[in-house]
matplotlib code that plots the C-alpha trace (Angstrom):
import matplotlib.pyplot as plt

x = [-0.5, 2.5, 4.6, 1.7, 2.3, 6.2, 6.3, 5.5, 8.5, 11.1, 10.7, 10.7, 13.9, 16.0, 15.0, 16.9, 19.8, 19.9, 19.0, 20.8, 20.7, 19.2, 16.3, 15.0, 15.0, 13.4, 10.7, 10.3, 10.0, 7.6, 5.0, 5.6, 4.9, 1.8, 0.7, 0.5, -1.4, -4.3, -4.2, -5.0, -7.5, -9.0, -8.6, -10.4, -13.0, -14.8, -13.4, -12.8, -16.8, -17.3, -14.1, -15.7, -19.5, -18.1, -15.9, -18.5, -21.1, -18.3, -18.4, -21.8, -21.7, -18.9, -20.5, -21.4, -22.6, -19.0, -18.2, -14.4, -14.7, -16.9, -14.6, -11.5, -13.6, -13.9, -10.3, -9.6, -11.4, -10.8, -6.4, -7.7, -9.8, -6.5, -4.2, -4.9, -6.6, -2.5, -1.1, 1.3, 1.3, 5.0, 6.5, 4.8, 6.1, 9.7, 9.4, 8.6, 11.6, 13.8, 13.0, 14.7, 17.6, 17.5, 17.6, 20.7, 22.8, 22.2, 23.3, 26.2, 27.1, 26.3, 28.5, 31.0, 30.8, 31.6, 34.7, 35.5, 35.0, 37.0, 39.9, 39.6, 39.0, 40.3, 37.5, 37.6, 35.0, 30.8, 29.6, 31.7, 30.1, 26.6, 25.9, 27.1, 25.1, 22.3, 22.9, 23.6, 20.2, 18.1, 17.2, 17.6, 14.6, 12.9, 13.6, 11.7, 9.4, 7.9, 8.5, 6.3, 3.1, 3.3, 3.9, 0.7, -1.6, 0.1, -1.1, -4.5, -5.1, -4.1, -7.0, -9.2, -8.5, -8.8, -12.4, -13.7, -12.9, -14.0, -17.8, -17.2, -15.9, -19.0, -20.8, -17.8, -18.3, -21.8, -22.1]
y = [-0.1, 2.5, 1.5, 3.2, 6.4, 7.1, 4.9, 8.7, 10.6, 7.4, 8.6, 12.0, 11.3, 9.8, 11.9, 14.0, 11.8, 11.5, 15.1, 16.5, 19.7, 22.0, 20.0, 21.5, 24.6, 23.9, 22.0, 25.3, 27.4, 25.8, 25.5, 29.0, 30.0, 27.4, 28.6, 32.5, 31.4, 29.6, 32.6, 34.5, 31.4, 32.1, 35.6, 35.9, 33.3, 34.6, 38.4, 40.0, 40.5, 41.4, 44.0, 45.8, 46.0, 48.3, 49.6, 50.6, 51.7, 53.7, 55.4, 56.8, 57.3, 60.1, 60.9, 64.6, 67.0, 68.1, 65.3, 66.5, 64.7, 62.7, 60.9, 61.9, 59.0, 56.8, 56.4, 56.1, 53.7, 51.8, 52.1, 50.2, 47.7, 47.2, 47.1, 44.4, 42.1, 42.3, 41.8, 39.4, 38.3, 40.1, 37.6, 35.0, 35.3, 35.8, 33.0, 30.9, 32.8, 31.2, 27.9, 26.9, 29.2, 26.9, 23.9, 25.1, 25.3, 22.1, 21.0, 22.8, 21.3, 18.6, 18.8, 19.4, 16.5, 14.7, 16.5, 15.6, 12.2, 11.9, 13.6, 11.0, 8.2, 9.3, 8.6, 4.6, 4.9, 5.1, 4.2, 6.6, 9.7, 8.1, 9.8, 13.1, 12.7, 12.3, 15.6, 16.8, 16.8, 16.2, 19.6, 20.9, 18.8, 18.8, 23.4, 23.0, 20.8, 23.0, 26.0, 25.4, 24.4, 27.7, 29.1, 28.0, 28.1, 32.6, 32.4, 29.9, 33.2, 36.5, 34.9, 34.4, 38.0, 39.4, 38.3, 38.6, 41.9, 43.5, 41.1, 43.2, 47.4, 47.2, 48.8, 51.9, 52.7, 53.5, 55.5]
z = [-1.0, 1.2, -1.9, -4.6, -2.5, -1.9, -6.2, -7.4, -5.2, -6.6, -9.7, -9.3, -7.4, -9.6, -12.3, -10.7, -9.7, -13.7, -14.8, -12.0, -9.6, -12.4, -12.7, -9.0, -9.8, -12.8, -11.0, -9.4, -11.5, -12.8, -9.8, -9.2, -13.5, -13.3, -9.4, -11.9, -14.9, -12.3, -10.4, -14.1, -14.2, -11.6, -11.5, -15.1, -15.0, -11.6, -10.4, -13.7, -14.2, -11.2, -11.2, -13.9, -13.2, -10.3, -11.9, -14.4, -11.0, -10.1, -13.4, -13.4, -9.7, -10.9, -14.1, -14.4, -17.1, -18.2, -20.9, -21.1, -16.8, -17.9, -21.1, -18.7, -15.3, -18.5, -19.3, -15.4, -15.1, -18.3, -17.1, -13.7, -15.6, -18.1, -14.7, -13.0, -16.5, -17.3, -13.7, -13.7, -17.8, -18.6, -14.9, -16.7, -20.0, -18.4, -16.8, -19.6, -21.3, -18.6, -19.0, -21.4, -20.9, -16.7, -19.9, -21.5, -18.2, -17.1, -20.3, -19.0, -16.1, -18.1, -19.9, -17.6, -15.6, -19.4, -19.8, -16.6, -16.4, -20.4, -18.3, -15.8, -17.6, -21.4, -24.2, -23.8, -21.5, -23.1, -19.6, -17.6, -19.7, -19.4, -16.5, -18.0, -21.4, -19.2, -17.2, -20.4, -21.9, -19.7, -18.4, -21.3, -22.5, -18.0, -19.8, -23.5, -22.4, -19.6, -21.4, -24.0, -22.0, -20.2, -23.3, -25.0, -21.7, -20.9, -25.7, -24.0, -21.9, -23.0, -26.0, -23.1, -21.6, -24.7, -25.5, -22.2, -22.3, -25.3, -24.5, -20.9, -22.2, -24.2, -21.4, -22.0, -25.1, -25.2, -22.3]

ax = plt.figure().add_subplot(projection="3d")
ax.plot(x, y, z, "-o")
ax.set_aspect("equal")
plt.show()
């Protein structure tokens, strides 16, 4: 029974052992990136409609007889909505761009290990070099997989932002 509970942890431990310590950093970056993505999805799904509605109600309370002041109030509320809807998007994009670079760092550290083994044992022992080659390829693959999945997710989230915002902001356009 307990064997099945701890089996995923042994798999992750073996994967990190084969790929080096750069994988730990990649997993932390991936967790943080997906936390930010899920926070944005939650915001758009559950909070954005209320934000736009409350902002529009606030605009109607402030609305006066001067058209110039009304347009400034409208721009202020739209700017506030845009600021909140784009929160953490650039940070997510930065994390997406960081993952392949961390994978490349793992590649470099793995190749250094290969060169150390070659210097110590010579070029005739491929089994000794296999660990370094593994530490050179696994972080690259992991960084690219995390980056590609994050890229797809942020593209979908941004498209969802645009669609939902365009539908809801029609309220402001009518005034």
